N, C-alpha and C positions, 0 to 999 in steps of 0.2 A: 387613500390610495398610495401604494408604495411607489417610490421613485424608480426611474428607469434602471440605474445601476443595481438596485436591490432586485428588481424583476429579472435582470440579466443574470445576476448571481444565483438566484433561486432556480432559474431555468437551466443554468449550467450544472448546478448541483443535482437537479432532478435527472438530467441527462447522464451524469456520471454514475448514478445509481440504477440506471435503466437496464443494465446488462450489456454483455459484449456484442450481441447482435440485436439491432433495432431495424425494423422494416426490411428484414432479409439483407441487411448490410452491416458492416462493422460500425460500431458506435463512434460517431465522429468526435464527440467530446473526449472519449477515452483515447482516441488516436491523437487528438490535439494535446492532451496531457502527456502522453508518451513522447511525442515529438519535442515538446517543450522540456520535458525531463531530460531527454538525451542531449538537447542543446545546452542545458545547464551542466550536465556531466562533461561535455566536450569543453565548455568554457573553463571548468575547474580542472581540466586535464586528468580526469579519472579514467583509467584504462577500461575498455569495454568489458572485460571479464569481471571487473569488480563493481561495475555500475548497476543500478537497478533497472536501467533501460538500455536497449541495444538498437543499432541501426539495421535491424533485420526486417523480416516481412511485417506488413501491417497487422496480420493476425497475432503475431508474437508481441508486437508493441501494444496492442489492445489488451492482451492477456497480462502483460507486465504492468500496465496502468491499473488494471483491476487488482492485481496483487499488491501494488503500491498503496492503493486506497485501503485495502485490508490491513496491510502492514502499519500504515499510519494510524488507523482506528484502533488496532490491537495495542500498539505502543502507547497511545494516549490513554486508552482505557486501563491498561495494566498499571501504568505509572500513577494515574489518578486514584485508582482503587487502593493501591498500596500506600499512597500518601494519606488518603482518608483513613485507612485502617490504622496507620501509625499515629495519626492525630487523635483518633477516637480512643485508642488503647493506651495512649501515652501516660495518663495518670496511674493506671493499674500496673504498668510495666516499668515504672521508674528505675528499679535496680538493673533491669536487663535492657535498658533502652538502646544502648549501643549495639548489642547483639541483634535486637529486633531491627534496628535501622540498617545494619549490614545485610540482614536477610531481605529487607525490603529493597535494597539496592541490587543484590545479586540475582534475585528472582526475575525482576523485569529485564535486567541487562542480559541474562541468559535467554529469556524469551525473545527479545529483540534481536540478539545475535543469531539465534536459531532461525527466525523468520528471514533474516537477511541472507543466511547461507542457503535456505530453501529457495529463495527467489533467484539468487545468483547461480546456483548449481542445479536447478530443476531440469527435468528431462526435456522440457520444451526448448531449452537453449542448446541441446545437443545437436551437433551437425547431422543433417539428414533427417531430422524429425519431421514426420508427416502429420499434418493437422487432419483431424477427422472432417469429413464433409459436413458442413454446417448449413448449406443452402437447402431451401425447401424444394422438394421435387414435385413437379406437377404431373398429373397423369395417373 
């Protein structure tokens, strides 16, 4: 039987992957992640326009937490796959190893920078953005 901290971690992870709306309410785990992320940004004195999280509406914060999870997973996956590819192809590419290594660095860096710009400059952060109605209508 797993210990309590492990069960709590698994429950929190499951909650993070549950979606932005759970039981017709904003996902509380994503909102907690966004709040903590903004607190970390504030502690590091990162200006709001350059941070991944903002002190805006809860709906925007949940959206930003979702994008952050996708950003982290995409970054990890890209770097891991490029590292694995470089490791596997290393013997066959010995003469061109520095060129390949540079490509393996530039590709993921470009992807990560593009995702960061997408998160920070997305239309959801624009002043006056109106969220679509997400509540279930009865009747």
